C-alpha positions in Angstrom: 23.6 -2.0 14.0 19.9 -1.2 13.3 17.1 -3.2 14.9 15.1 -4.4 11.8 11.8 -4.7 13.7 12.2 -1.2 15.1 13.0 0.2 11.7 9.9 -1.5 10.2 7.6 -0.3 13.1 8.9 3.2 13.4 9.3 4.0 9.7 5.6 4.5 9.1 6.1 3.1 5.6 2.9 1.2 5.8 0.9 4.3 6.8 2.5 6.3 4.0 1.7 3.6 1.5 -1.9 3.3 2.8 -2.3 7.0 2.5 -1.1 7.0 -1.1 -3.2 4.1 -2.2 -6.3 3.8 -0.1 -9.4 5.9 -0.4 -10.7 5.1 3.0 -8.9 6.3 6.1 -10.0 3.4 8.2 -9.0 0.1 6.6 -8.1 -3.4 7.9 -4.5 -4.3 7.7 -3.1 -7.7 8.4 0.6 -8.2 9.1 2.1 -11.7 8.4 5.6 -12.3 9.8 7.6 -15.0 8.0 11.0 -16.4 9.0 12.1 -17.7 5.5 10.2 -17.5 2.3 10.9 -17.7 -1.4 9.5 -14.2 -2.0 7.1 -12.0 -0.1 5.6 -10.9 -3.4 5.0 -14.5 -4.5 3.5 -15.2 -1.1 1.0 -12.3 -1.4 0.1 -13.1 -5.0 -1.4 -16.4 -3.8 -2.8 -15.0 -0.5 -6.6 -14.7 -0.2 -7.6 -11.7 1.9 -10.3 -12.0 4.6 -13.6 -10.3 4.1 -13.1 -6.5 4.4 -9.3 -6.8 4.5 -7.9 -4.1 2.3 -4.2 -4.4 3.0 -1.9 -7.3 3.9 1.8 -6.9 4.7 4.2 -9.8 4.5 7.5 -9.3 6.3 10.3 -11.8 6.0 13.7 -12.3 7.8 15.0 -13.9 4.7 14.0 -14.5 1.1 15.5 -17.3 -0.9 14.2 -16.0 -4.2 13.9 -12.2 -3.7 13.8 -10.4 -7.0 13.6 -7.1 -8.7 12.6 -5.9 -12.2 13.0 -8.4 -15.0 15.3 -11.3 -14.1 17.2 -9.4 -11.5 17.7 -11.1 -8.1 17.7 -9.2 -4.8 20.6 -10.1 -2.6 20.1 -10.1 1.1 21.7 -11.7 4.1 19.3 -13.4 6.6 18.1 -11.0 9.3 20.1 -8.1 8.0 17.6 -6.1 5.8 14.0 -5.1 5.7 12.2 -7.3 3.2 8.4 -6.9 2.9 5.5 -6.7 0.4 2.2 -5.0 0.7 -1.0 -6.4 -0.9 -3.5 -3.7 -1.6 -7.0 -5.2 -2.3 -9.0 -4.1 -4.0 -7.3 -1.3 -5.8 -9.7 -0.9 -8.7 -7.9 1.6 -10.8 -7.5 1.7 -14.6 -4.6 -0.4 -16.1 -3.2 2.9 -17.5 -2.4 4.0 -14.0 0.0 1.1 -13.2 3.1 3.4 -13.4 1.4 5.8 -11.0 1.1 2.9 -8.4 4.8 2.3 -8.7 5.5 6.1 -8.3 3.2 6.3 -5.2 5.0 3.3 -3.6 8.5 4.6 -4.3 7.7 8.1 -3.2 6.1 6.8 0.0 9.2 4.8 0.7 11.4 7.8 0.0 9.3 9.9 2.4 9.6 7.3 5.1 13.4 7.2 4.7 13.6 10.9 5.3 13.0 10.3 9.0 16.4 8.6 9.1 18.6 10.4 6.5 18.7 13.8 4.8 15.9 14.2 2.3 18.3 15.7 -0.3 20.5 12.6 -0.2 17.7 10.3 -1.3 17.0 10.1 -5.0 14.8 7.9 -7.2 15.8 6.0 -10.3 12.6 5.3 -12.0 10.8 3.0 -11.9 12.0 1.1 -8.9 15.3 2.0 -7.3 16.0 4.3 -4.4 19.5 5.7 -4.0 21.2 7.3 -1.0 24.2 9.5 -1.8 24.4 7.9 -5.3 24.4 4.4 -4.0 21.6 1.9 -4.2 19.8 1.6 -0.9 16.5 0.0 -1.9 14.6 -1.6 -4.7 10.9 -2.0 -5.3 8.8 -4.4 -7.4 5.1 -3.9 -8.2 3.0 -6.7 -9.6 -0.7 -6.5 -10.4 -3.7 -8.7 -11.0 -6.0 -7.4 -13.7 -9.8 -7.7 -14.1 -11.8 -6.1 -16.9 -9.3 -3.4 -17.8 -8.7 -2.5 -14.2 -6.1 -3.3 -11.6 -7.8 -5.5 -9.0 -4.9 -6.2 -6.7 -1.5 -4.7 -6.3 1.5 -6.2 -4.6 4.2 -3.7 -3.8 7.5 -5.3 -2.7 10.4 -3.6 -1.0 14.0 -4.7 -0.3 15.7 -2.1 1.9 19.4 -2.6 2.9 19.7 -1.9 6.6 22.6 -3.8 8.2 24.3 -5.7 5.4 27.8 -4.4 4.8 29.2 -6.9 2.2 27.5 -7.5 -1.1 28.4 -10.4 -3.4 26.2 -9.6 -6.4 27.0 -7.4 -9.3 24.5 -4.8 -8.2 25.9 -1.3 -8.8 27.0 0.6 -5.7 24.9 -1.1 -3.0 24.7 0.6 0.4 23.0 0.0 3.7 21.5 2.4 6.3 24.2 1.4 8.8 27.0 2.5 6.5 
């Protein structure tokens, strides 16, 4: 069984996301740990960053309303998986670049996962799914706040199956890192 906190800390996913999105090398990052929440994305969409805070990460042990693209729900047993969202503020990129933000996030997550599994075994199903040996390991969800034709804020959510071995939803071919 994988230690969720160790995976989150050692994965360097936040550093990889920061490198992909942020212009400045030195930026303020705030990490908010939550036991149970509806959705880490929803939490960060209503969160007000402190002065100078460019990145906020919300990590939850359990989400009661985790979701993916469209109306899809994200299934996760409490304490078994890595559930987090990253608020990037301000992003200030053109609206036309929204898909690029999704690509950067997914590629950053893929790169972080290669510390644990063979790089060739990780594939991306655009725009938001990460597969390991042809089974769904992770999903991402990007939500943005617009202002004057530009993306002001970006919330990038991640659900990564780590220790869950039984899945009840109709998600195709789910898998966890522990399997």
